[in-house]
N, C-alpha and C positions, 0 to 999 in steps of 0.2 A: 041379669045376664047369666047364661049357662056357664058352668065351670069349664075352664080350659086346662089342657094337660100337656106337659112336656114329654119328650121321648123317654124320660126316666120315670114316668108316672107309675108303671107297674112295680118297679123297685120300691118307690116311696110307699105305695099302698101295702106292699108286703112287709116292709121293714120299719116304717116310721110309726111312732106312737099315735100320731094324729095328723090329719091334713086340714089346713084352713085355707079359705079363699083370700087371696091377697091382690097385689097390684096387677092390673090387667086381667082380673078375674081368673088367674091361674090358681091351682091348688098347690099350696106350699107345705112341705113336711115341717112340723114344729120341731121335732127332735127324733132321734133314733134310740138314744139311751137316755141320759140326763143332759140337760143343756149345760150344766156346770161341767160335767166331764168333757163334753164336746168343746166347750170354750177353752178349757185348760189344755186339751190335746192339740188344738190349733196353735196355742202359744208355745207348747213344748215339742211337738212332733210335726204331724202334717194331717190336715183335714181336707175333705173333699165336699163341695157343695154344688148343687144344680142351680145355675143361674141362667137357664135357657129361656126364662121369662123376659129377659132383656131383648131389645130390638136391634137389628142390624140393618142399616140403610146404606146401600151401595150407590156411589155417585161417580159417574164416569163421563168423559167427554172433554173437549177443549175448554169449556167454561166451568169445569168442576172446581178448580181452585178458587176462581172468582166467586162462585156461589157459596162455598164453604166459608170464605173470608167474610162475606156479607152476613151470613147467618150467625157466626160465632163471635163472641166478644173478644176471645183470645186470637192471637196471630197464628196463622198456619203457613204463611209464605216462606218462613225460614226453616220449616220442618224438612227433615231428610227422609227418603224412602226407608221404611222399616221403623219409623218413629210414631208414637202415639202421644196425644196431648189432651189434657183436661180443659173443659170450658163450660160456660153456660150459653144458652141461646135465649135471647130476650125478645119481648114484643116491643111495639113502638113506645109504650109507656115505661119501659125498663123492667117490667115484671118477667120473672124467669119462666120461659116456656118449658125448658128441661135443662138438666145438667148432663153432659155427655162426655164421651171420649171420642176423638177423631183419630183415625188410622190413615197414614199416608203410604200408598203403594208406589205412586209416581205422580208427576204433575197433573195428570189427567185421570187419576183414580184415587178416591178416598172412600173410607167407610166411617159412618157415624154410628156409634153404639149408644142407644137410648136407655133411659130408665124403664122399669117394668110398667109402672102405673100409667104414665102418659105416652106409651109407645105409639099407639095409633094416632093420637093427636100430633105427636112429633113428626111422624112420617108424613101426615097431611101437610103440616107446616113446611117441611122441606120441599115436598112435591109442588106445593102452590108457589113457592118462591123460585122454583126451578124453571117455571114457564118462561120461554124466550131466552134462557141463559146458556144455551148450547151445552147443557149438562143433563144427563139421563139418570133418573132416580129409580132404584129398584129395592123393594122391601124383601130382604132375604131371610127374615126371622124364621119362617116356617122351615127353611132348609138347613138351619144351623142350630146345633145344640151347644151348650156352654157349661161343661164341667170345669170347676176351678179347684186348684190345689193350693192350699195356704198353710204356711208354717215353716219353722226354721230348718226342717229336714226335707222340704219339698224339692229343692234342687238336687240334693243327694239321691232321692228316690227317682226323680225323673231322668237322671243321668243313666239309670239302669234300664230304662225302657224307651227313651227317645232317641231317634236317629235323624241325621241330616242337619243338626244344628249343634254348635258348641255352647252349652248352657253356661259354662264358666265365663264366656265372653259376652253373653247376652245381657246388656245393661238394663237398668231400671227404666221402665216406660219405652221399651223396644220390643219388636215382635219379629218373627221369622217363620217360614214354612218348615215343617218337619214331618216325621212319620212315627207312629207307634204301631208296631206290627205292620199290617197292611193298610192302616188308616192314615190318610194324608190330611193334615190339619195345620192351623196356624197356632203357634204358641206365643203368648204375650206375657211379658214379665210385669204383672200388675195385679190388683186385687182390691179387696174391700174390708180388710181385717187389721191392717197395720203390721202385717208380717211379710217376710219374704214369700212371694207367691206367684202363681202362673195361672193364666186363663187359657183354656183350650177350645178354640173355635173349630167345631167338629161337624162333618156332614151328619145331619139328623138321622139318616137311615142306618148309619154305622155306630151311632152313639151308645145304645144300650150295651152292645158287646164290648165297646171300649171301657165303659164304666165298670162292668164286671171284671174285665181284665186288670184294670188299675186296682180295684179292691183286692183281687187275689194276689197280685204281685207286690202289693204294698204292706203286707203283714209285717215284714222285718223292720219296717220304718214306723210301725204303729199307726199306719194310715187308717183313718175312720171317717165315715160321712158325718156331716153336721147339718143341722136344720136352721130354720129362720130364727129361732130363739137365740141360739149361739151367735148367729150373724148379727143380731141386734146388739147383744152385749159387747161383741168384739168391735163393731163399728162405733158404738157410743163411747167406748173407752178411747177411741181415736178421734172423736168429735166429727165423724163423717156424716153429712146430712143425707136424708132419704127423701126423695120427692114424694110429696103427699103430706106426711106429718110435719116435716121440717121446711119444705120448700113448696111454693105455689106461685102463681102469677101475681099474687099480692105482694111478693117479696122481690127485691132487687138483689143483685150479687153483693152489694155493699151491706145490706141488712144481714146476710148469711155469713159474712166474713170472707167473701170470695172476690173482693174488689181488686186484689193483686193480679187477677187474671183478666182484667178489663184493659184492653190495649187501645187507649185513646189516640195513639199515633196513627192508627188506621183512620182514614178520613170518612169511611162509609161502612157502617154496619148497623143492623136493625137495633134500635133502642139507644143509639149513641147520644143523641141530644137530651133524651130524658135522663140518662145516667149522668151526664155532665151536670144537669140541674140538681140531681140528688147529691152529687159530690160537693157542689157549691153550697147548698143550704144545710148539709149535715143530716144526721140520722136522729129520729125520734125514738128508735128502738133497735136493739141488737140481739143477735142469736148468741147465747152464752152457755157455759156449762155450770152445773150446780152439783154440790154434794148434799145429800139429804140425811137427816137424822131419822132414818126409817128402815124397817126391815122389809118393806114391800115397795115396789116402784110406784111412782105417781102416774095417774091416768093422763093420757093426752088431753090437753085443754084445761088441766087443773089450774086454778087461779093462783097467782103469786102476789104477795102483799109486802109492803115495806114494814119494817119493825116499827117505824114511827107512826104507822097507821093501824097498829094492832092495839086493841083495847085490852088492858090487864085488869082483872078483878080477883077478889079473894073468894074461893069456894070452900065450903066446909066438907071435909072428908067424912062420909057417912058410915063406912064399914072398915073392918080390919083393925090392925094394931094402932093406926093413927087416927081412929075415929074421933071426931070432935076438933081435930086440928084443921088449920087452914092451909091451902096450897094455891100457888099462883096458877091461873088459867089464862092462856092466850087465845084470843079470838080474832079472826081477820077483821080488819076495819072495812070501811065502805069503799076505799079507793084501791082498785086492782092495778098493779104496776107491770104485770106480765102474765104469761101462760106457758105451761109445760108443753113441749112438742113430742119428746121421746124420753123414756126412762127405763133403766134396767140396772140390775146389780152388776157392778164392775168386778168380776171375780178375780181379775189380776191385781187390781189396786185395792181390793177389799173394802169398797165403799158403795153405797147406793148412789147412782148417778142419774142426772137428768140433763137434757138440753132444753132450752127455753128462750122465748123472746121476752125481753124486759125493757122497760123504758131506759134510755141511755143514761140518765142520771143515777140509775141503780145497777149499772152493768159492770162496775169496777171490781176486779178480783179482791176477795176478802170481805165484800159487803154481805151482811147478814140479812136474810129475807125469811118470809114465811110462805110455805106451800100448803094449800088446802088439800088434804089427802083423806078421802073417804069421809068428808064432813068434819075433820079435825085438823087443827093447824100443826104443821111439822116444821121445825127449824131447818133452814137451808143456807148454804154459803156459796157465793160466786167463786168458782175455782178457775185456775189457769187451764187452758185447753191446748192440745189434747191432754187427757188425763194420763195417758200411757205413752211412753217413749216419745217425748216431744222433739227429740233430735232426729226422729225417723231413721235411727241407725239400723233397725231390723229390716225395714223394707229395702234398704240400700245395701244390705250385707254383701260382702265379697265372699268368694268361695271358701277362703281359709277361715272365715268367721262362722260358718254354719254350725259346726259342732259346739263352739263356744256359746252361741245363742241358745242352742238346745239344752246344754248343760245348765245354763243359768236358770232356766225355767221361769215361771212368772213371779218375779220379785215385786213386792208392793212398791208402787211409785209414790214419791213424796208429793203431797198436794200442798203447794205453797201459794202465797198470795202475790207473787211477783206478776207484773203485767207482761203478758206475751200476746202475740197475735192470736185471734180467736180460732184460727185454723192453720195447721201446718200444710205443707204440700201434700195433696191427696195421693194415696197409693192406688188409685183406681177410680173409675167413675161410680157414682152412687146408683143405687138400684131402684 
């Protein structure tokens, strides 16, 4: 497929070190400076990223709520106008079609925000199910740009440029109309980094000027753009899945640790019966977090093996001061118990991290495993997730806490073996 470009493409081409094709065949900037600096700046100050690759599907009409309730595994009937909610959409077999956020404007008006990779598929899925529902579906993606601001100083900065909304009273997972200069947009308190953050749904034709304005006015807050490499390390520290590497239609919400957002109280939603069967019979594999004894990340798809299935033999050292001595060499055995889906250096926690599917019997925190990395075995340990800020204190920070979070900076998190849920409440939909 030919490459696709967001409204900020010219800035990325001019300022980023490299562009790579990603989800939805869009060109993504990998980084603008170093991914380490960008990661830490989001944790300490405020960063801005282009997420215009995501899809926006507008749903209106007297049957809008009924359609959205049927498509999402989560409940929407109790939502208030101005509220957004995370959910998955599943097929009849319980596999995840997409993980999304739904925005409620009123009882007859919703917007579903899709992931980048499956955007077109998701739009078709919604449109096909809308037939005969008295709901009207419109793909608004081309008309909307989505710059996002993330970091402990994001609220303080936005208060200097945003008009028409009280950001101190805008709660987590709420949205409102506002203005920045002459640009009218929607501001949503959400994100994909585990930090206090906001997503700005902006008219595409006005977006490039808004982006430049934000960069120019944000200098005092150390506002800097960040690319997809920093996004990956930030979201992996928070164990937030990404559709494609971590999620597919082969996975159910239970496999990914998203079962808490399945509302079986609803009598009718797509995939309900299949998900009930999964819940009854249990899981053969789970999506878990690993810490790796490595200086480089593991490749997606890298095999994971049990220590019990690893053959140990004595190898003679042939060179160096220890020549002639024996050393233990570990080699993966024949039985693979899992595979890596995503991996990155956790710059805040100071460890090499990975997310992976492993057999349930090997998924308990503290379990030692082996990951095959570049043809050699690397020790790994199942860790509690998320790796960073498990209480979600940062995404829910109140106005008087902003400076405190910024001053703390990225303190290394303790990686314990305590059993906790595989995923905390998400701070935004996945990309």
